[in-house]
N, C-alpha and C positions, 0 to 999 in steps of 0.2 A: 566584516563581510562585506565584499565588494557590492556596490549598488543599491546596499540598504540605507537605511536612517533611522538611527536609533532615536532622534530627536522629536520624531513625527509623531504627536499624538492627536488625539480626538476622532481620526478613523478607525472604523471596525471591521474584524475580518470575523466571518461565521466558517467555522468548521462542521460541517453535515458528516456525521460519523467519528465523533470526536472520541468513543470509547475505543476506536480499531488502532492497531499496533501503528499503522502509517500516521493516522489521525491524530493520535496522541503525542507522537514524536514530534509532528509539525507543530503544534502547539507549543511543547516543549522549548521548541528551537525559535518560534516566533516571538515567544514570549522573552528571550534572552536579547535576540538580535534586533528587535523593532520595539516601540514606543506604542502599537496598536493596542487596541482594547478586543479581546477574542472573546465570542462566545461558541462555545462547543454545544453539538444536538446530537444525541443518541436515543436509541430507544429503550436502553437497558440503562439502571442505576451506575454511578460510577464504579469503577473497578480500586481493589486497593491500591495504593501507591506502588507496591512491587510493579505493579502493569500497568501505571499510569505515570510517566515521569515527569510530567508537568507538575504534579501534586507537591513537588518538593521544590519545584522552582522560585527563587527569591521574588518574582514578580508574579507571584499566582493571584495576586489582589487585582490584576487585570483580565483574570478568566473569571466567566459567567457559564454555568452548565446548566442545559436546558433540556428536561427529557422529554423527547417526542419520538414518533413513530414515522418514518417517511411516508409509508403506506397508510396508517391508520390515522394519523393525525396532520393530513395535509391541508386543511382549512387553518388549522390552529397556528403551522410552521408558517404558512404564507402571512397571516396577519400578524405574528411575529416579525418578520421580516419587514413587513411594511412599517411596522412602529420603530424597527432598530435603522433601517435604511444602510445596510453595510455596503461599505466602497468593494467589499471584496468577499466572495464565496468559495470555498474549497469543498467538493463532495467527495468523501471517501467513503460514503455509505455503499454497501453491496453485500449481496448474497454472493459470498468469493471463494467457496470451496469447489473444487472441480468435480472430484468423485462421486459427493453426494448428488450433486445436481443432475445424476441420471435418474434419481430415486423421486423427485419433485421439482420436475423441470418449469413448471408454474410459479413456483415459488421464487426462482430466480428471475423469471421473465417480471414479474409483478415489480421487485424493488429495481431490477437494472436494466429494466426497458418502459414500463408502464408508468411508475414513479417517476423517472428521469422524464419521459414526455411532459407529465403536468409539471414537475418543477421548471423544466426549461420553457413550455408555452408561457409560464407566467411570469418569469423572470426577465423573458425578452421584451415586455413592455416596461420594465422598471429602468429609469434615466438615473437613478442613483447608483446603479450598480457599473463599477468600472472595471471590472473584471471577474469571471467565474472561471475557475481553474476544476477541469473535471478529470477525474483518476481514472483512467481507463487499464488497459493489459495488452501486453504483446501476446497474449493468446488468442488474439482475434486473429492473427497472421496464421494461427496453425503452426507447423513446425518452421523455424525460425535457424535456417542455416546459411553462412554466407554472408553476404552483405545486405541486411535488410534495414531497409532506412523508411521514413515516414511515410512514403508513398506507396510501400509494399500493399498487394490487394489484400483483402480480407479474406479466409479461409478457415473460418472456426470449426474445430472437430469435438466440440463438447456444448451442451446444452448451456453451460456458464457462458463460455467464450462467445456463442452465438447471442445470448443474451445482452453480454456487455457491448458486442458489435451492434446489435439492433440500436441499442441507446445510445450509442456515439453518432451512428449516421441519423437518428432522431435529431440530434443538437446540430450537427450541421448543415440541416435542412434550415435552422434556425439563423444561423451563420450566414448563408447564402442568400437568404430572403430577406433578414430582418436585421444585418450586421450584428448578430449577437455576441457581446464581447467575450468570448469563449477562447481558452487554450487547453489542450488536452495535454495528459502526462501518460506517457506508457513505459513503464519500468521494469525492468529484470527482476530476480528475485530477492525480495528485500528480506534482512534478519537483521538481528541484534539484540540485545538486552531488552528485556520486556516485552517480549515477543509471545504470542500465543502458545502454549507447552506441545500442542501437536505437531508444530511445523518440525522439520527432519533436525534442523541444528540443535533447538534447546531439546527436543525429546530423546536425540539420541545421547547427549549431555547427561539425562535425567536417567534413562535405560542403563546407561554404563554405572551410573553410582549406585544403581540398584542392582547390579548384575544380572540384569534382562538383556535378551537376545534383541536386536535391532532388525525388524523385516525389513528387506530393501527389495521394493516391487521392480519387479522386471531385472533382477541383481542389481540395481543401483548404476544401470547403463544410461538412464537418461541423463542429457546435459543441459546442465542450468547454468545462469551466470549471475550468482550471489553478489549483490553490492548491498551494502552496510546504510541502514535505514535514514541514519544523520547525514548521509552523503546524499540520499534522495530528497529528505526535507530543506535541503540547500537549495536543490535544483528545483523544487516546487515553490520556494520563495521569491526566485529570481524569476521563475516562469510568471508567476502573478505580479511581481512590478514591473518587468523588463519585456515578458514576451509580446510575440504578435499575435494580434486578434486572429481565429481561425487557424491557427497553426498547431500542428502536434510536435511533442519533445520527446525524443527518447533519453531516457538516464539510464544507463549501464556501465560496467567497467571499460576500461579503456582497451582497444585491441580487437581484432577478431577473434583472438584466440583465447579470449576472456572465459568461455565456458569451461566447466568443470562437471566430470560426473558426479553423481549421488554418491556412488561408491568411494570415489576418492575425498570428499568431502568428510564423510563418514571415519575414512581412515584417517585422517587427520586430527579426528577428535580422540580416536582412539589413539593415537601416539602422545598426543598432548596429555592424557590421563594414564597413561602406562599401559593402555589395555591391548590385549591380543586382538587383531580386527578378523581372523579367520574365525575363532571362536566366540565371538561378541556379535556375529551377524549371520544371517542365513536368508538366501534369495527364495521371494515369493512371486507370485504370478503378477504380471504387469497391471496396471491400471486401465481400465476402459479408456481408449481416447488419449492416453498418454502421447503426448508429442515428444519425438526424440530430441530436439533440442530448443532452447531459446538463447539464442544472441544475435544482440540486434545492434545498430551501429548508431552512436548519440554524438557524432561528430557535430550535427547541427547546434544541439545543445551548447556543446563546448564553445563553437565558432560564434553565436549568435547571443547566447547568456552568459559568457565566460564562465563557466560552471566546468567543475572537475570532480571527479572521484578520487577522495585522497585515503581512504582507508583500506586496507589491504584486509585480504581475506584470512590471512593468519592471524591481525592483528584483532579482527572481529569477531573472531571464534574464540579469542583470550577474555575478550569481553564478555560473552554469554558464559566462558567458564566463571569468570568470577560473579558475574550477576548469580547466577546458579549457587556458587558456592556461599555467597554472602546472604543469600534469601532463602536457603535450603529449608528451613524450618516452616515457612509459610509454603514453600513448592513441592515438598515431598510428598503432600497429600492431595494435591489437585489433581484434577482428571486428567489424563494425556490424550484424550481421544475426542474429535469434534464433534460437538452436540449442537445438532441442528434446530434451530428455532425459524419456523415458517414469518 
């Protein structure tokens, strides 16, 4: 990979939210592409290998897991960071589901805003930190249509988006006043093998295999911009190593016409499995606050980081199909709905 150094050893990366889909894929990728020692932090115990790709990485001996809660174990976390003195920190930890954020918005703000304010305030004084990579979301912009670049105004339309926007704004005060070495990543809809099963692509595959009807909120009209998780991990590593402090980087498929309606994604999956789309789906009411589209411009990352998205949606969906098929005995009895944990 351009710009990385597989021979570089001794330096450390801390990944907060290491059990998350995005965090675990980044760890797997960084173990393969760099010589860094990596420490993962999550509030829950490590998941089975079917959901954590790094567990089968041949360089797994360079990864150490620490079970800590960003909200509950703040002092312990800060002490550990002082002991490790990692050169790089990536923060994937978040309450990230949109719909449930209406029910307990305070939980979203505790993790996505208050904990971020505490962590950032601590990290701004640490001279050993070379880069803090903050994982944000384009949902902070509200509906994303046309040319949405990194300087677009924030216009969140859900408690989740508002909590993320508030956390982002807090961190940028540290950049402005203390030269906090942060870069921010906002990527479109990630997907791929190992993803949470309640997400639309793996859930659709599982429903079709079980003969269950797929419910499409708003008839599946919302336009998303799906990008494979491995392309995102590559961009995050490039931003960590070569990004400019205080900058936001969008990661999305190329072109302003990269968006695709949810119903058309599900249709692709039906076609791949030889299922009839009409009889396999049904329209239900749209989710509250559902934005119409998420299509953002990522030319800045392509130019400044020499990043590009290489995995097509068809290729990526095929990868999810193979993953579900190969791990069906472990997957078929797993819950398919989001379970909220405060």
